[in-house]
NUDRENVO-874435 format. One record per residue: residue in three letters; y, z, x of N, C-alpha, C, O, CB in turn. Coordinates in steps of 0.05 Angstrom, whole numbers, plus 5000, padded with zeros to 4 digits. Each point is the difference from the previous one (the first is absolute). Glycine has a CB too. Example, Ala and Ser with C-alpha at 12.3 -4.5 7.8 and 13.67 -1.06 7.14 Angstrom:
{'ALA'; {4886; 5156; 5264}; {5024; 5000; 4982}; {5024; 5000; 5018}; {5000; 5013; 5021}; {4977; 5012; 4941}} {'SER'; {5044; 4961; 5031}; {5024; 5001; 5016}; {5022; 5014; 4985}; {5022; 5004; 5010}; {4965; 4953; 5014}} 
***
This chain:
{'MET'; {3552; 8972; 5809}; {4974; 4993; 4990}; {4984; 5026; 4997}; {5001; 5018; 5017}; {5000; 4937; 5005}} {'VAL'; {4984; 5047; 4956}; {4984; 5024; 4995}; {4971; 4993; 4995}; {4995; 4981; 4985}; {5046; 5042; 4995}} {'LEU'; {4941; 4992; 5032}; {4972; 4995; 4997}; {4989; 5019; 4978}; {5003; 5024; 5003}; {4993; 4961; 5045}} {'ALA'; {4992; 5004; 4932}; {4987; 5016; 4980}; {4970; 5003; 5007}; {4986; 4980; 5003}; {5048; 5005; 4961}} {'ILE'; {4957; 5039; 5039}; {4972; 5006; 5006}; {4985; 4999; 4973}; {5012; 4995; 4979}; {5000; 5034; 5062}} {'ASP'; {4962; 4975; 4960}; {4984; 4999; 4975}; {5012; 5017; 4978}; {4999; 4992; 4977}; {4960; 5001; 5051}} {'ASP'; {5053; 5029; 4979}; {5013; 5017; 4980}; {5029; 4989; 4997}; {5015; 5000; 5019}; {4957; 5041; 4992}} {'PRO'; {5035; 4949; 4965}; {5027; 4988; 4997}; {5023; 5019; 5005}; {5022; 4992; 5005}; {4958; 4978; 4962}} {'ALA'; {5014; 5056; 5033}; {5022; 5020; 5005}; {5006; 5003; 5029}; {5020; 5011; 5008}; {4966; 5013; 4951}} {'VAL'; {4996; 4966; 5059}; {5003; 5003; 5028}; {5014; 4975; 5012}; {4989; 4978; 4999}; {4970; 5051; 5003}} {'THR'; {5064; 4975; 5009}; {5015; 4978; 5014}; {5011; 5011; 5026}; {5009; 5023; 5002}; {5002; 4955; 4954}} {'THR'; {4989; 5005; 5064}; {5011; 5007; 5026}; {5017; 4977; 5009}; {4991; 4977; 4999}; {4969; 5053; 5012}} {'PRO'; {5064; 4975; 4999}; {5016; 4978; 5010}; {4988; 4988; 5025}; {4993; 5014; 5019}; {5048; 5008; 4961}} {'LEU'; {4957; 4952; 5020}; {4987; 4986; 5023}; {5021; 4990; 5020}; {5022; 4992; 4992}; {4940; 4995; 4979}} {'GLY'; {5031; 5014; 5055}; {5017; 4989; 5020}; {5025; 5017; 5007}; {5017; 4992; 5014}; {4968; 4964; 4971}} {'GLN'; {5015; 5068; 5004}; {5023; 5018; 5005}; {4990; 5024; 5016}; {4977; 5008; 5000}; {5045; 4978; 4957}} {'LEU'; {4997; 5026; 5058}; {4993; 5023; 5016}; {4998; 5024; 4981}; {5018; 5007; 4985}; {5006; 4975; 5055}} {'LEU'; {4952; 5032; 4962}; {4995; 5023; 4983}; {4991; 5023; 5017}; {4987; 4997; 5021}; {4999; 4973; 4941}} {'ARG'; {5021; 5054; 5029}; {4992; 5024; 5014}; {4976; 5011; 4984}; {5004; 5010; 4977}; {5043; 5001; 5041}} {'LEU'; {4929; 4988; 4993}; {4976; 5008; 4986}; {4987; 5024; 5013}; {5000; 5003; 5025}; {4993; 4950; 4960}} {'PRO'; {4994; 5064; 4999}; {4985; 5023; 5012}; {4976; 4990; 5015}; {4985; 4983; 4991}; {5030; 5046; 4972}} {'VAL'; {4982; 4982; 5061}; {4977; 4992; 5017}; {4974; 5005; 4986}; {4981; 4984; 5004}; {5046; 5027; 5037}} {'LYS'; {4971; 5010; 4943}; {4974; 5007; 4987}; {4992; 4979; 4980}; {4976; 5000; 4992}; {5035; 5048; 5015}} {'PHE'; {5007; 4935; 4984}; {4993; 4979; 4980}; {4991; 4974; 5012}; {4992; 4981; 4986}; {5041; 5040; 4984}} {'ILE'; {4967; 4977; 5057}; {4994; 4975; 5014}; {4973; 5002; 5014}; {4996; 5018; 5017}; {5054; 4973; 4988}} {'LYS'; {4932; 4990; 4989}; {4975; 4998; 5014}; {5004; 4981; 5024}; {5018; 4983; 4999}; {4955; 5026; 4958}} {'GLY'; {5011; 4994; 5062}; {5001; 4981; 5023}; {4995; 5014; 5026}; {5008; 5022; 5005}; {5023; 4950; 4969}} {'LYS'; {4956; 5013; 5043}; {4994; 5009; 5027}; {5007; 4977; 5019}; {4994; 4977; 4995}; {4970; 5055; 4989}} {'SER'; {5048; 4975; 5038}; {5007; 4980; 5020}; {4977; 4995; 5019}; {4983; 5017; 5004}; {5065; 4997; 4993}} {'ASP'; {4952; 4962; 5014}; {4980; 4994; 5021}; {5013; 5002; 5027}; {4988; 4993; 5020}; {4988; 4976; 4949}} {'SER'; {5048; 5043; 5032}; {5013; 5005; 5026}; {4986; 5023; 5014}; {4989; 5018; 4988}; {5055; 4966; 4993}} {'PRO'; {4956; 5015; 5046}; {4988; 5022; 5015}; {5014; 5026; 4994}; {5024; 5001; 4995}; {4962; 4967; 5041}} {'ALA'; {4999; 5054; 4966}; {5011; 5027; 4995}; {5025; 5005; 5017}; {5019; 5014; 4991}; {4935; 5002; 4997}} {'ILE'; {5046; 4975; 5037}; {5022; 5005; 5018}; {5026; 4988; 4989}; {5022; 5011; 5004}; {4946; 4990; 5035}} {'VAL'; {5030; 4976; 4948}; {5024; 4987; 4988}; {5011; 5017; 4977}; {5024; 5005; 4999}; {4958; 4950; 5013}} {'ILE'; {5000; 5055; 4971}; {5009; 5017; 4978}; {5011; 5026; 5010}; {5020; 5010; 4989}; {4945; 4969; 4982}} {'GLN'; {5023; 5032; 5050}; {5010; 5025; 5012}; {5027; 4996; 5013}; {5016; 5019; 5001}; {4937; 4996; 5006}} {'ALA'; {5053; 4961; 5002}; {5026; 4994; 5012}; {5022; 4997; 4979}; {5023; 5006; 5005}; {4953; 4973; 5034}} {'ILE'; {5016; 5010; 4938}; {5019; 4996; 4978}; {5008; 5026; 4986}; {5023; 5004; 4993}; {4958; 4950; 5001}} {'ALA'; {4999; 5063; 5002}; {5004; 5025; 4985}; {5024; 5017; 5009}; {5016; 5008; 4983}; {4936; 4992; 5010}} {'PRO'; {5052; 5005; 5033}; {5024; 5016; 5008}; {5026; 4987; 4993}; {5020; 5014; 4993}; {4952; 5005; 5044}} {'GLN'; {5029; 4954; 4964}; {5025; 4986; 4993}; {5006; 5004; 4970}; {5023; 5005; 4993}; {4968; 4961; 5043}} {'LEU'; {4988; 5032; 4948}; {5004; 5004; 4971}; {5008; 5029; 4994}; {5016; 5005; 4983}; {4951; 4959; 5008}} {'GLN'; {5020; 5054; 5024}; {5006; 5028; 4995}; {5029; 5007; 5008}; {5013; 5015; 4987}; {4938; 4996; 5021}} {'ALA'; {5058; 4976; 5014}; {5028; 5006; 5010}; {5021; 4989; 4980}; {5020; 5013; 4996}; {4963; 4985; 5051}} {'THR'; {5012; 4979; 4941}; {5019; 4988; 4982}; {4995; 5007; 4971}; {5019; 4999; 4984}; {4987; 4964; 5048}} {'GLY'; {4970; 5045; 4962}; {4993; 5006; 4972}; {4996; 4976; 4983}; {4997; 5002; 4975}; {5028; 5039; 5031}} {'LYS'; {4975; 4935; 5006}; {4996; 4976; 4984}; {4990; 4977; 5018}; {5002; 5001; 5024}; {5035; 5014; 4944}} {'ASN'; {4953; 4965; 5019}; {4991; 4976; 5014}; {5020; 4978; 4995}; {5011; 4997; 4978}; {4941; 5016; 5017}} {'PHE'; {5053; 4971; 5026}; {5018; 4977; 4997}; {4985; 4974; 4994}; {5010; 4983; 4986}; {5022; 5039; 5046}} {'LEU'; {4943; 4977; 4977}; {4983; 4977; 4994}; {4985; 5007; 4975}; {4983; 5018; 5000}; {5013; 4968; 5049}} {'PRO'; {5009; 5000; 4929}; {4987; 5008; 4975}; {4970; 4993; 4999}; {4991; 4981; 5012}; {5052; 5012; 4965}} {'VAL'; {4942; 5024; 5008}; {4972; 4995; 4995}; {4999; 4981; 4976}; {5013; 5005; 4980}; {4972; 5041; 5039}} {'VAL'; {5000; 4932; 4983}; {4998; 4981; 4979}; {4976; 5008; 4983}; {4978; 5003; 5011}; {5044; 4959; 5016}} {'VAL'; {4982; 5041; 4947}; {4979; 5010; 4982}; {4996; 4982; 4976}; {5019; 4986; 4991}; {4991; 5060; 5024}} {'ILE'; {4965; 4953; 4975}; {4994; 4987; 4975}; {4997; 5022; 4979}; {4987; 5020; 5006}; {4991; 4939; 5017}} {'VAL'; {5032; 5037; 4954}; {4998; 5020; 4978}; {4973; 4998; 4988}; {4991; 4979; 4991}; {5058; 5019; 5000}} {'LEU'; {4936; 5024; 5008}; {4974; 5001; 4988}; {5001; 5012; 4972}; {4983; 4994; 4983}; {4997; 5011; 5063}} {'GLY'; {5040; 5011; 4948}; {5003; 5013; 4974}; {5022; 5020; 5002}; {5015; 5000; 5020}; {4936; 4995; 4970}} {'GLU'; {5052; 5021; 4990}; {5022; 5019; 5000}; {4995; 5020; 5022}; {4979; 5014; 5001}; {5028; 4981; 4950}} {'ASP'; {5012; 5008; 5067}; {4999; 5018; 5023}; {4975; 4994; 5018}; {4990; 5019; 5012}; {5034; 5015; 4961}} {'LYS'; {4968; 4941; 5028}; {4978; 4992; 5018}; {5008; 4974; 5014}; {5006; 4980; 4988}; {4959; 5042; 4981}} {'TYR'; {5033; 4979; 5058}; {5008; 4978; 5016}; {4980; 4996; 5023}; {4986; 5019; 5008}; {5063; 4989; 4981}} {'GLN'; {4950; 4968; 5021}; {4983; 4993; 5022}; {5017; 4988; 5022}; {5013; 4980; 4996}; {4947; 5012; 4974}} {'ALA'; {5040; 5020; 5054}; {5015; 4989; 5023}; {4986; 4974; 5009}; {4976; 5000; 5005}; {5040; 5047; 5009}} {'VAL'; {4999; 4932; 4989}; {4989; 4975; 5010}; {5013; 4990; 5026}; {4990; 4982; 5013}; {5000; 5006; 4940}} {'LEU'; {5032; 5025; 5054}; {5013; 4993; 5025}; {5015; 5025; 5010}; {5011; 5015; 4984}; {4994; 4936; 5002}} {'ASN'; {4995; 5053; 5040}; {5013; 5023; 5013}; {4986; 5026; 4992}; {5014; 5021; 4998}; {5030; 4954; 5002}} {'ALA'; {4930; 5025; 4997}; {4985; 5024; 4993}; {5002; 5021; 5023}; {4996; 5023; 4995}; {4973; 4949; 4976}} {'GLN'; {5037; 5019; 5053}; {5003; 5019; 5022}; {5023; 5019; 4995}; {5000; 5023; 5008}; {4981; 4943; 5024}} {'ILE'; {5040; 5024; 4954}; {5023; 5017; 4993}; {4990; 5021; 4980}; {5008; 5024; 5002}; {5025; 4938; 5006}} {'LEU'; {4951; 5030; 4973}; {4990; 5019; 4980}; {4983; 5022; 5013}; {5003; 5023; 4994}; {4997; 4940; 4972}} {'GLU'; {4982; 5029; 5052}; {4984; 5020; 5014}; {5017; 5018; 5018}; {4995; 5024; 5001}; {4967; 4944; 4998}} {'ALA'; {5057; 5021; 5014}; {5018; 5016; 5016}; {5016; 5019; 4983}; {5006; 5023; 5008}; {4997; 4940; 5026}} {'ALA'; {5005; 5028; 4943}; {5015; 5018; 4981}; {4983; 5023; 4991}; {5009; 5023; 4998}; {5018; 4938; 4987}} {'ARG'; {4947; 5033; 5010}; {4982; 5022; 4993}; {4997; 5020; 5023}; {5001; 5024; 4996}; {4974; 4945; 4974}} {'LEU'; {5023; 5020; 5055}; {4997; 5017; 5023}; {5026; 5016; 5005}; {4998; 5023; 5008}; {4971; 4944; 5012}} {'ALA'; {5054; 5022; 4973}; {5025; 5013; 5003}; {5006; 5019; 4976}; {5021; 5013; 5000}; {4996; 4948; 5027}} {'LYS'; {4965; 5039; 4954}; {5003; 5016; 4976}; {5025; 4993; 4983}; {5013; 5018; 4989}; {4963; 5019; 5036}} {'LEU'; {5030; 4937; 4974}; {5021; 4991; 4983}; {4990; 4998; 4971}; {4977; 4992; 4996}; {5045; 4983; 5042}} {'ASP'; {4995; 5032; 4943}; {4992; 4998; 4972}; {5004; 4972; 4989}; {4986; 4991; 4981}; {5025; 5057; 5013}} {'PHE'; {5009; 4937; 5017}; {5007; 4974; 4989}; {5002; 4979; 5023}; {5005; 5007; 5023}; {5019; 5015; 4939}} {'VAL'; {4971; 4953; 5031}; {5005; 4978; 5018}; {5015; 4978; 4985}; {4997; 4998; 4976}; {4961; 5013; 5052}} {'TRP'; {5057; 4973; 4987}; {5013; 4977; 4989}; {4980; 4978; 4998}; {4985; 4994; 5019}; {5060; 5020; 4999}} {'CYS'; {4954; 4973; 4959}; {4980; 4979; 4995}; {5013; 4976; 4986}; {5022; 5002; 4989}; {4942; 5033; 5008}} {'ILE'; {5022; 4943; 5004}; {5007; 4977; 4983}; {4975; 4993; 4984}; {4979; 4995; 5011}; {5055; 4987; 5023}} {'ALA'; {4969; 5019; 4940}; {4977; 4993; 4982}; {4999; 4970; 4996}; {5021; 4987; 4996}; {4982; 5058; 4981}} {'ILE'; {4973; 4944; 5024}; {4996; 4971; 4996}; {4977; 4995; 4981}; {4985; 5018; 4993}; {5033; 4973; 5054}} {'ASP'; {4981; 4984; 4944}; {4977; 4991; 4984}; {4982; 4982; 5016}; {5006; 4996; 5024}; {5021; 5008; 4933}} {'GLU'; {4952; 4985; 5032}; {4981; 4984; 5015}; {5014; 4974; 5011}; {4994; 4992; 5022}; {4969; 5026; 4949}} {'ALA'; {5054; 4970; 5013}; {5014; 4975; 5010}; {5017; 5007; 5024}; {5001; 4984; 5019}; {4999; 4997; 4934}} {'MET'; {5014; 5041; 5046}; {5017; 5008; 5023}; {4982; 5007; 5024}; {5007; 4994; 5023}; {5028; 5023; 4945}} {'HIS'; {4942; 4995; 5027}; {4981; 5007; 5021}; {4991; 4974; 5014}; {4998; 4999; 5025}; {4987; 5043; 4950}} {'THR'; {5009; 4938; 5010}; {4991; 4974; 5011}; {5023; 4989; 5017}; {4995; 4990; 5022}; {4975; 5001; 4939}} {'GLN'; {5054; 5010; 5030}; {5023; 4990; 5015}; {5004; 5016; 5026}; {5005; 4988; 5021}; {5017; 4998; 4936}} {'ILE'; {4975; 5040; 5042}; {5003; 5017; 5024}; {4978; 4993; 5020}; {5006; 4997; 5024}; {5014; 5040; 4948}} {'LYS'; {4955; 4959; 5019}; {4979; 4993; 5019}; {5006; 4973; 5013}; {4994; 4996; 5023}; {4973; 5030; 4949}} {'THR'; {5044; 4955; 5012}; {5007; 4974; 5011}; {5023; 5003; 5021}; {4998; 4989; 5022}; {4987; 4989; 4935}} {'GLU'; {5035; 5037; 5036}; {5023; 5004; 5018}; {4992; 5014; 5025}; {5012; 4995; 5021}; {5018; 5006; 4940}} {'ALA'; {4951; 5017; 5037}; {4990; 5015; 5023}; {4980; 4985; 5017}; {4990; 5010; 5021}; {5018; 5032; 4953}} {'GLY'; {4985; 4934; 5017}; {4981; 4984; 5015}; {4971; 5009; 4996}; {4982; 4993; 5016}; {5053; 4998; 5017}} {'GLN'; {4960; 5025; 4946}; {4973; 5011; 4995}; {4985; 4981; 4981}; {4975; 5003; 4997}; {5042; 5043; 5010}} {'SER'; {4997; 4936; 4981}; {4987; 4982; 4980}; {5013; 4973; 5002}; {5024; 4997; 5001}; {4965; 5042; 4969}} {'ILE'; {4994; 4940; 5029}; {5010; 4973; 4999}; {4986; 4986; 4977}; {4975; 5000; 4999}; {5034; 4999; 5051}} {'GLN'; {5006; 4989; 4932}; {4989; 4985; 4978}; {5013; 4973; 4998}; {5025; 4999; 4998}; {4963; 5044; 4978}} {'VAL'; {4996; 4936; 5024}; {5011; 4973; 4999}; {4990; 4988; 4973}; {4977; 5003; 4993}; {5023; 4992; 5058}} {'ASN'; {5018; 4991; 4936}; {4994; 4988; 4974}; {4984; 4974; 5004}; {5010; 4981; 5013}; {5031; 5040; 4967}} {'LEU'; {4935; 4977; 5009}; {4983; 4976; 5003}; {5013; 4975; 4988}; {4995; 4978; 5010}; {4965; 5052; 4989}} {'ILE'; {5056; 4974; 4981}; {5012; 4977; 4985}; {5023; 4987; 5016}; {5004; 4976; 4999}; {4982; 5046; 4958}} {'THR'; {5029; 4995; 5057}; {5025; 4990; 5012}; {5000; 4999; 5030}; {5017; 4987; 5012}; {5006; 5030; 4949}} {'ALA'; {4958; 4996; 5052}; {5001; 5003; 5029}; {4994; 4973; 5014}; {4984; 4984; 4990}; {5002; 5064; 5006}} {'SER'; {5026; 4948; 5026}; {4994; 4976; 5016}; {4973; 5003; 5014}; {4989; 5022; 5001}; {5060; 4971; 5007}} {'GLU'; {4940; 4985; 5001}; {4974; 5001; 5014}; {5002; 5018; 5024}; {4982; 5015; 5006}; {5007; 4938; 4978}} {'ARG'; {5033; 5046; 5031}; {5005; 5016; 5024}; {5000; 5030; 4992}; {4987; 5016; 5014}; {5039; 4947; 5008}} {'SER'; {4988; 5044; 4956}; {5001; 5028; 4992}; {4972; 5010; 4992}; {4992; 5022; 5006}; {5055; 4972; 4979}} {'LEU'; {4939; 4989; 5000}; {4972; 5008; 4992}; {4983; 5004; 5025}; {4985; 5020; 5001}; {5020; 4954; 4956}} {'CYS'; {4997; 5008; 5062}; {4984; 5002; 5024}; {5007; 5026; 5015}; {4983; 5014; 5010}; {5014; 4935; 4993}} {'ASP'; {5029; 5056; 4999}; {5009; 5024; 5015}; {4990; 5026; 4987}; {4991; 5018; 5013}; {5050; 4957; 5001}} {'VAL'; {4961; 5027; 4959}; {4991; 5024; 4987}; {4970; 5003; 5001}; {4990; 5022; 5002}; {5049; 4975; 4967}} {'LEU'; {4947; 4981; 5031}; {4971; 5001; 5003}; {4992; 5008; 5028}; {4980; 5015; 5003}; {5015; 4950; 4962}} {'GLU'; {5019; 5026; 5055}; {4995; 5010; 5027}; {5005; 5030; 5002}; {4985; 5014; 5012}; {5029; 4940; 5007}} {'TYR'; {5008; 5055; 4969}; {5007; 5028; 5000}; {4978; 5016; 4986}; {4991; 5020; 5011}; {5058; 4969; 4989}} {'ALA'; {4942; 5002; 4976}; {4979; 5013; 4985}; {4974; 5002; 5017}; {4987; 5020; 5001}; {5034; 4964; 4956}} {'LYS'; {4973; 4994; 5056}; {4976; 4998; 5017}; {5001; 5021; 5023}; {4980; 5012; 5006}; {5015; 4939; 4982}} {'SER'; {5029; 5052; 5023}; {5003; 5019; 5023}; {4999; 5029; 4991}; {4993; 5017; 5016}; {5034; 4948; 5007}} {'ARG'; {4979; 5040; 4952}; {5001; 5028; 4990}; {4975; 5008; 4984}; {4995; 5023; 4996}; {5054; 4972; 5003}} {'THR'; {4935; 4985; 4992}; {4977; 5006; 4983}; {4975; 4987; 5013}; {4996; 4976; 4997}; {5034; 5026; 4962}} {'PRO'; {4953; 5014; 5053}; {4977; 4989; 5014}; {4982; 4983; 4982}; {4987; 4981; 5009}; {5014; 5059; 5020}} {'ALA'; {4997; 4966; 4945}; {4983; 4985; 4982}; {5010; 4971; 4996}; {4986; 4984; 4989}; {5002; 5059; 4988}} {'LEU'; {5036; 4952; 5032}; {5011; 4973; 4998}; {4999; 4984; 5026}; {5012; 4979; 5003}; {5018; 5038; 4961}} {'SER'; {4955; 4994; 5055}; {4999; 4988; 5027}; {4991; 4971; 5001}; {5007; 4985; 5018}; {4985; 5061; 4999}} {'LYS'; {4991; 4946; 4963}; {4989; 4973; 5001}; {5017; 4980; 4984}; {4994; 4977; 4998}; {4961; 5043; 5007}} {'VAL'; {5067; 4990; 4983}; {5018; 4982; 4985}; {5014; 4982; 5019}; {5009; 5008; 5022}; {4998; 5027; 4942}} {'ASN'; {4996; 4939; 5029}; {5014; 4980; 5016}; {5027; 4996; 4987}; {5002; 4983; 4981}; {4954; 4994; 5034}} {'PRO'; {5065; 5037; 4993}; {5026; 4998; 4987}; {5011; 4972; 4996}; {5009; 4993; 4978}; {5000; 5051; 5041}} {'PRO'; {4990; 4938; 5002}; {5011; 4973; 4995}; {4984; 4985; 4978}; {5012; 4985; 4984}; {5004; 5014; 5064}} {'LEU'; {4958; 5004; 4952}; {4983; 4987; 4980}; {5007; 5010; 4972}; {5003; 4984; 4981}; {4961; 5010; 5053}} {'VAL'; {5038; 5033; 4963}; {5006; 5012; 4974}; {5028; 4991; 4990}; {5004; 4993; 4977}; {4965; 5047; 5034}} {'ALA'; {5051; 4962; 5007}; {5027; 4993; 4993}; {5002; 4971; 4991}; {5013; 4993; 4980}; {5004; 5040; 5053}} {'ARG'; {4969; 4949; 4981}; {5000; 4971; 4993}; {4987; 4997; 4973}; {5010; 4984; 4983}; {4988; 5002; 5066}} {'ALA'; {4979; 5027; 4946}; {4986; 4998; 4975}; {5017; 5010; 4976}; {5000; 4988; 4979}; {4956; 5018; 5046}} {'ILE'; {5059; 5015; 4980}; {5018; 5011; 4979}; {5021; 4979; 4993}; {5005; 4994; 4977}; {4987; 5053; 5039}} {'CYS'; {5021; 4942; 5005}; {5021; 4980; 4995}; {4989; 4975; 4987}; {5014; 4989; 4982}; {5010; 5029; 5058}} {'ASP'; {4953; 4973; 4968}; {4988; 4977; 4987}; {4994; 5005; 4970}; {5004; 4984; 4983}; {4976; 5002; 5062}} {'TYR'; {5009; 5038; 4950}; {4993; 5008; 4972}; {5025; 5001; 4983}; {5000; 4992; 4977}; {4961; 5034; 5040}} {'ARG'; {5061; 4984; 4994}; {5025; 5002; 4985}; {5011; 4973; 4991}; {5014; 4998; 4979}; {4997; 5044; 5046}} {'LYS'; {4982; 4937; 4989}; {5009; 4973; 4993}; {4986; 4990; 4975}; {5010; 4984; 4985}; {4999; 5007; 5064}} {'ILE'; {4966; 5019; 4946}; {4983; 4991; 4978}; {5002; 5019; 4976}; {5003; 4991; 4977}; {4967; 4988; 5056}} {'LYS'; {5029; 5047; 4972}; {4999; 5020; 4979}; {5019; 5023; 5006}; {5008; 5005; 5023}; {4945; 4982; 4967}} {'GLN'; {5054; 5027; 4989}; {5017; 5024; 5003}; {4982; 5023; 5006}; {4979; 5004; 4986}; {5056; 4978; 4983}} {'ILE'; {4972; 5034; 5051}; {4985; 5024; 5006}; {5009; 5022; 4981}; {5023; 5007; 4999}; {4972; 4980; 5050}} {'LYS'; {4985; 5024; 4936}; {5007; 5021; 4981}; {4993; 5028; 5009}; {5011; 5020; 4992}; {4982; 4947; 4973}} {'ASN'; {4987; 5034; 5054}; {4992; 5026; 5011}; {4985; 4995; 5026}; {4994; 4978; 5008}; {5004; 5043; 4946}} {'LEU'; {4996; 5001; 5060}; {4987; 4998; 5026}; {4971; 4988; 4998}; {4990; 4990; 5019}; {5038; 5049; 4996}} {'THR'; {4960; 4964; 4962}; {4973; 4990; 4996}; {4998; 4970; 5006}; {4978; 4990; 5008}; {5015; 5045; 4957}} {'ALA'; {5029; 4951; 5032}; {5000; 4971; 5007}; {4991; 4995; 5029}; {4989; 4979; 5006}; {5048; 5014; 4960}} {'LEU'; {4968; 5026; 5051}; {4993; 4997; 5029}; {4970; 4997; 5003}; {4991; 4987; 5019}; {5048; 5040; 4994}} {'THR'; {4945; 4984; 4969}; {4971; 4999; 5003}; {4989; 4972; 4994}; {4977; 4994; 5006}; {5021; 5054; 4981}} {'THR'; {5018; 4934; 5001}; {4991; 4973; 4993}; {5009; 4980; 5021}; {4994; 4976; 4997}; {5008; 5036; 4955}} {'LEU'; {5012; 4996; 5069}; {5011; 4981; 5019}; {4981; 4992; 5023}; {5007; 4983; 5016}; {5037; 5037; 4973}} {'ARG'; {4933; 4992; 5013}; {4981; 4995; 5021}; {5013; 5002; 5028}; {4997; 4983; 5017}; {4978; 4986; 4952}} {'CYS'; {5038; 5054; 5034}; {5014; 5005; 5025}; {4991; 5026; 5013}; {5013; 5010; 5019}; {5026; 4964; 4964}} {'GLY'; {4939; 5037; 5007}; {4990; 5025; 5012}; {5009; 5025; 4987}; {4995; 5022; 5009}; {5004; 4954; 5033}} {'ILE'; {5015; 5022; 4935}; {5010; 5023; 4985}; {4981; 5004; 4976}; {5000; 4983; 4982}; {5049; 5011; 5034}} {'GLY'; {4936; 5027; 4984}; {4983; 5007; 4978}; {5011; 5023; 4984}; {5020; 5011; 5007}; {4940; 4972; 5018}} {'LYS'; {5026; 5025; 4954}; {5009; 5022; 4983}; {5003; 5026; 5015}; {5017; 5017; 4992}; {4960; 4960; 4970}} {'THR'; {5006; 5028; 5058}; {5001; 5025; 5014}; {5026; 5003; 5017}; {5008; 5022; 5006}; {4942; 4978; 4995}} {'LYS'; {5062; 4977; 5007}; {5024; 5001; 5016}; {5026; 5003; 4983}; {5021; 5007; 5011}; {4954; 4966; 5023}} {'LEU'; {5023; 5021; 4940}; {5024; 5000; 4983}; {5014; 5027; 5000}; {5024; 5001; 5003}; {4954; 4965; 4969}} {'PRO'; {5008; 5057; 5025}; {5014; 5025; 5000}; {5015; 5005; 5026}; {5021; 5012; 5001}; {4944; 5006; 4967}} {'LEU'; {5023; 4973; 5054}; {5012; 5004; 5026}; {5025; 4983; 5003}; {5021; 5009; 5011}; {4934; 5001; 5009}} {'LEU'; {5044; 4965; 4970}; {5023; 4982; 5001}; {5022; 5007; 4980}; {5023; 4992; 5004}; {4945; 4973; 5011}} {'SER'; {5025; 5050; 4964}; {5020; 5007; 4980}; {5022; 5018; 5012}; {5021; 5003; 4987}; {4944; 4993; 4978}} {'GLN'; {5030; 5016; 5058}; {5021; 5016; 5013}; {5021; 4982; 5012}; {5023; 5009; 5005}; {4943; 5026; 5005}} {'TYR'; {5027; 4940; 4996}; {5017; 4982; 5015}; {5010; 4976; 4983}; {5021; 4988; 5006}; {4955; 5026; 5035}} {'LEU'; {5008; 4978; 4939}; {5007; 4976; 4984}; {5004; 5008; 4971}; {4984; 5016; 4989}; {4989; 4955; 5043}} {'VAL'; {5047; 5019; 4955}; {5006; 5005; 4972}; {5005; 4974; 4986}; {5007; 4979; 5012}; {5012; 5067; 4999}} {'VAL'; {4979; 4954; 4963}; {5006; 4977; 4983}; {5024; 5007; 4983}; {5009; 4983; 4984}; {4943; 5001; 5016}} 
***
């Protein structure tokens, strides 16, 4: 699979191990400095990283680290010129976040009432602005609505009289999809 960037001449193989110059990759880790300092000597000793840096292609010779950025920072500290990377696109990034437990998205059209309730509880626990949402009430309202009409987008939630208004839709879009 090949990702074509805005420039049709720029293509990068996706999902494959690539050796990329450190200077072409943007990104900063949120790992403590001590972690990066501990990784750097290992990279310097072997001259390479075994855990690949996951990058999104921004353009020709431009990448953004989205996973394992601590390896990138340690490679810089170790003065390595190249790191092993895996280039991905947005769809792959979404899958990685899901696999890593960083993102949960439940389909409003197909999810069971229990799944809807669970994801709403999860959203409520992670997003303070959703603290007043009543997950069982919202899940029941969604299931009842699906029996009458087809849900075409998240805006339908605002018509259910279950405590979901327009201001909550962007917050819920992280967890609910159509």
